[in-house]
C-alpha positions in Angstrom: -39.9 52.3 -263.6 -39.3 54.0 -259.9 -36.3 57.1 -260.5 -32.9 56.0 -259.8 -30.4 53.6 -260.6 -32.1 50.5 -262.7 -31.7 47.5 -261.2 -31.6 44.2 -263.3 -34.9 44.1 -261.4 -35.9 46.7 -263.8 -35.0 44.9 -266.8 -36.4 41.9 -265.9 -39.6 43.3 -266.4 -39.4 45.0 -268.8 -38.6 42.1 -270.8 -41.2 40.3 -268.8 -38.5 37.5 -268.1 -36.7 36.4 -264.2 -34.5 38.7 -262.8 -32.0 35.6 -262.8 -32.5 35.3 -266.6 -30.9 38.8 -266.8 -27.8 38.1 -264.4 -26.4 35.4 -266.6 -28.3 37.7 -269.8 -25.7 39.8 -268.9 -22.6 37.7 -268.0 -22.7 35.5 -271.5 -24.1 32.2 -269.9 -24.6 29.8 -272.9 -27.4 29.0 -271.1 -29.0 31.9 -272.6 -30.4 32.0 -276.3 -28.7 35.3 -278.3 -31.5 36.8 -279.0 -32.2 37.6 -275.1 -29.6 38.4 -274.5 -29.2 41.1 -277.3 -32.6 41.7 -276.1 -31.3 42.2 -272.5 -28.0 44.1 -274.0 -30.3 46.6 -275.3 -32.8 47.2 -272.5 -29.6 47.9 -270.3 -28.6 50.5 -272.1 -32.1 52.0 -272.5 -32.1 52.6 -268.9 -28.9 53.1 -268.3 -27.8 49.8 -266.5 -25.3 50.2 -264.6 -23.6 46.6 -263.1 -23.4 47.2 -258.8 -19.8 46.3 -258.7 -19.3 46.0 -255.1 -22.6 43.0 -255.1 -20.7 41.6 -258.8 -17.3 40.9 -256.7 -19.6 39.8 -253.5 -20.9 37.3 -255.7 -18.1 35.8 -257.2 -15.0 36.6 -255.3 -14.1 38.4 -258.0 -14.3 42.0 -259.0 -11.1 42.2 -261.7 -10.2 45.0 -260.2 -6.5 46.3 -258.9 -5.9 49.0 -256.2 -2.1 51.1 -257.5 -1.6 53.7 -254.9 1.5 55.5 -255.7 2.8 59.0 -253.9 1.9 61.3 -257.5 0.1 60.6 -260.8 2.3 63.4 -261.8 5.5 62.1 -261.8 6.7 60.7 -265.1 8.4 57.8 -263.1 5.4 56.9 -261.0 2.9 57.8 -264.4 5.3 55.6 -266.2 4.7 52.2 -263.9 1.1 52.3 -263.6 1.3 52.2 -267.9 3.3 49.4 -267.3 1.3 48.0 -264.8 -2.1 48.7 -266.9 -0.7 46.8 -270.2 0.0 43.7 -268.5 -3.1 44.3 -266.0 -5.6 44.9 -269.4 -4.3 42.2 -270.9 -6.3 39.9 -267.9 -9.2 41.8 -268.1 -8.2 43.1 -265.4 -8.8 47.4 -264.5 -6.9 49.4 -262.2 -8.3 52.2 -259.9 -5.0 54.4 -259.2 -5.1 56.0 -256.0 -2.4 59.3 -254.9 -1.2 59.3 -250.7 0.5 62.6 -252.2 3.4 61.4 -249.5 0.6 61.8 -246.9 0.7 59.2 -243.9 -3.0 59.9 -243.5 -4.1 59.7 -246.7 -2.1 56.5 -247.3 -4.2 54.6 -244.5 -7.3 56.4 -245.7 -6.5 55.7 -249.3 -6.5 51.3 -248.6 -9.3 51.1 -246.5 -11.3 52.5 -249.6 -9.6 50.3 -251.8 -10.4 47.0 -249.5 -14.4 48.3 -249.4 -14.2 48.2 -253.2 -13.1 44.9 -252.7 -10.3 45.2 -254.9 -8.4 42.3 -255.8 -5.2 43.2 -254.6 -3.2 46.1 -254.0 0.0 47.8 -255.3 1.5 50.3 -253.8 4.8 53.2 -253.2 4.8 54.2 -250.0 4.3 58.0 -248.6 7.5 59.3 -247.8 5.5 60.7 -244.1 5.1 57.1 -244.1 6.8 55.1 -240.3 3.4 52.8 -238.9 3.0 49.8 -242.0 -0.1 48.6 -239.7 -2.5 49.2 -242.6 -0.9 47.2 -245.2 0.3 44.7 -242.7 -4.1 44.8 -242.4 -4.1 43.6 -246.3 -1.6 40.6 -246.0 -3.2 39.7 -242.3 -7.1 39.3 -245.2 -4.9 37.1 -247.1 -5.1 39.9 -250.0 -2.4 40.1 -252.1 0.1 43.0 -251.9 2.9 43.5 -253.6 5.1 47.0 -252.6 7.4 48.8 -255.0 9.9 51.2 -255.4 9.8 52.7 -251.9 9.5 49.8 -250.1 10.3 49.2 -246.5 11.8 45.9 -245.1 8.9 46.0 -242.3 6.4 43.8 -244.1 6.5 40.7 -245.0 5.7 41.0 -249.2 6.9 40.9 -252.2 8.9 43.4 -254.0 10.2 45.6 -257.1 12.9 47.9 -257.0 15.4 48.5 -259.1 19.4 48.8 -257.5 19.4 51.8 -255.9 22.3 51.2 -254.4 24.5 50.3 -257.5 22.5 53.5 -259.0 24.1 56.2 -256.5 27.5 54.3 -256.7 27.9 54.4 -259.9 27.3 58.7 -259.8 29.3 59.0 -257.5 31.9 56.7 -259.4 31.3 59.2 -262.4 32.3 62.3 -260.9 34.9 61.2 -258.8 36.7 59.9 -261.8 35.7 63.7 -263.6 38.0 65.0 -260.8 35.6 65.9 -257.9 36.5 64.5 -254.5 34.0 67.1 -252.5 30.6 65.7 -252.6 27.4 67.5 -251.9 24.3 64.6 -251.4 21.1 65.4 -250.7 18.6 63.0 -248.9 16.1 62.2 -246.9 15.8 61.2 -243.5 12.7 59.1 -243.7 12.4 55.5 -243.1 12.2 54.5 -246.6 14.6 52.1 -248.4 15.8 54.1 -251.4 17.6 56.7 -249.5 19.0 54.6 -247.8 20.5 52.5 -250.3 21.3 56.0 -252.5 23.5 57.4 -248.9 25.4 53.8 -249.0 25.7 53.5 -252.2 27.5 57.6 -251.3 29.4 56.6 -249.0 30.7 53.0 -250.3 32.0 55.2 -253.9 33.6 57.5 -251.3 35.5 55.1 -249.8 36.3 53.1 -252.5 38.1 55.6 -254.4 39.9 56.6 -250.9 37.9 59.9 -250.2 36.6 60.1 -246.4 33.3 60.9 -245.3 32.2 64.6 -244.0 28.6 65.1 -242.7 28.5 68.5 -243.3 28.1 68.0 -247.1 25.1 66.3 -246.3 21.4 67.6 -246.9 18.5 66.1 -245.6 15.0 67.3 -247.1 11.8 65.8 -248.9 13.8 66.6 -252.5 11.2 68.8 -253.6 12.4 71.9 -256.5 11.6 74.2 -253.5 14.1 71.4 -250.6 16.8 71.1 -253.4 17.1 75.2 -253.7 17.4 75.5 -249.9 19.3 72.6 -249.1 22.3 74.0 -251.6 21.8 77.4 -250.4 22.4 76.1 -247.3 25.8 74.4 -248.2 27.1 78.1 -250.4 25.9 79.9 -246.6 28.1 77.0 -244.9 31.2 78.8 -246.7 32.3 74.0 -247.2 33.5 73.6 -250.4 32.5 71.5 -252.5 32.8 70.4 -256.9 29.6 68.2 -257.2 26.1 67.7 -256.2 24.6 64.3 -256.2 20.8 64.4 -255.7 18.4 61.2 -254.7 16.1 63.7 -256.7 15.6 64.8 -259.7 13.5 67.5 -259.0 16.0 69.0 -256.0 18.5 68.6 -258.4 17.0 71.2 -260.4 16.4 73.5 -257.6 20.3 73.2 -257.0 21.0 73.9 -260.6 18.8 77.4 -259.9 20.7 78.4 -257.1 24.2 77.4 -258.7 23.6 79.7 -261.6 21.8 82.8 -259.7 25.2 82.8 -258.0 27.3 82.1 -260.5 28.6 79.2 -260.2 29.0 77.4 -263.6 29.0 73.7 -264.5 30.3 72.0 -265.1 33.0 73.3 -265.1 33.9 74.3 -261.4 30.2 72.4 -259.7 29.6 68.9 -261.6 25.6 68.3 -261.0 23.8 64.9 -261.2 20.1 63.6 -260.2 17.7 60.7 -259.9 15.2 59.7 -261.6 15.7 60.4 -265.3 12.4 62.5 -265.0 11.5 63.9 -268.8 12.8 67.7 -267.8 16.7 66.4 -267.1 16.7 66.3 -271.0 15.8 69.8 -271.2 17.7 71.8 -268.6 21.4 73.9 -270.1 23.0 71.6 -269.4 20.6 68.5 -269.4 21.5 66.7 -266.1 23.2 64.0 -265.6 21.0 60.7 -264.0 20.0 57.7 -263.7 17.1 55.7 -265.1 15.1 53.8 -263.0 13.2 51.0 -265.6 10.1 52.5 -265.2 8.4 50.7 -267.7 9.9 47.7 -266.6 9.1 47.9 -263.3 5.5 48.2 -264.1 5.7 45.4 -265.9 7.8 43.3 -263.4 5.0 44.3 -260.4 2.2 43.4 -262.6 3.8 40.0 -263.0 4.5 39.7 -259.9 1.3 40.6 -258.9 -0.6 37.7 -261.1 1.8 34.7 -259.9 0.5 35.9 -256.3 -3.4 36.2 -257.6 -2.7 32.5 -259.5 -1.0 30.4 -256.8 -3.4 32.4 -253.9 -1.3 31.1 -251.5 -1.7 32.7 -247.9 1.9 31.8 -247.1 3.6 32.1 -250.3 7.5 33.5 -249.9 8.0 37.0 -250.7 10.2 37.8 -253.5 12.8 40.5 -254.2 13.1 41.2 -257.8 15.7 43.8 -258.3 16.3 45.4 -261.0 19.1 46.8 -263.2 19.5 50.6 -263.0 21.2 52.3 -265.9 23.7 56.0 -265.6 22.8 58.4 -267.9 26.1 60.6 -268.7 24.9 64.3 -269.5 26.4 67.5 -269.8 26.1 68.7 -266.5 29.0 66.4 -265.4 31.2 66.5 -268.7 34.0 69.5 -268.2 34.8 68.9 -271.9 
């Protein structure tokens, strides 16, 4: 046998049978005897045969693969959503290919193209922060390939979506802060075209309004909401000399950055400044004090996202009316917002 990857023709030659018989045996066809199947499988292992996934997908029309695109896999939220997706997918004998966009538009475009070339049966994605053009996702829809968006979505695509009620989560946080005596609440948000941050801003604004507190644009800080962004935003607020008694960040990471600066500047949390985040990242329960946050129901979101996806697969309708599922968030109150 020539050097290189073993093929079904190599297995057939060794066993003196046809390639079609080898193919049927590997696919557990009832037309092939159990003895022949055992011989084929044994020889396939001996030759280290690896099936040609793309060729198989072309023949069958199904690859049993799902492409999942996330901004980053090292965040508890996204890894937990992926876990929820895999739990449903694996039970249906589907495998998941996980790709990271690193919040880069170009990386996201390249990843979607690679997944299409790999003949995935569909794509599940959470949009990168820097994505403002959605042509690559529209291409998926135009090809009639199932697409479901979760968490970071856009209203510019007619596509099924799974989100939590970001508006309600933010409203609950700000309502909690105001009832705790706060009136000058800083808000960290993102300027990007992602609906979750717009919805959290609306929740912030409406909670202030419902309590008769005027909106103050000087208390709003826009950034990419990473830890360093939280540090910078907190420093900006302090340098402005603006009076504030609470910080609500749309990201736990930026909230952690704010906590670091507040401590470095001698502010006492929660006595002088209450602090709350969003996401319920694991570290929020281990900080000093532990950070009040919003749980995004990540594993249930993964389950519902996968179930939505497989409903599209089952129905096989290109003109399926997109469904939007909204999960209810949970406010997790911790010591960073409790004075007593």
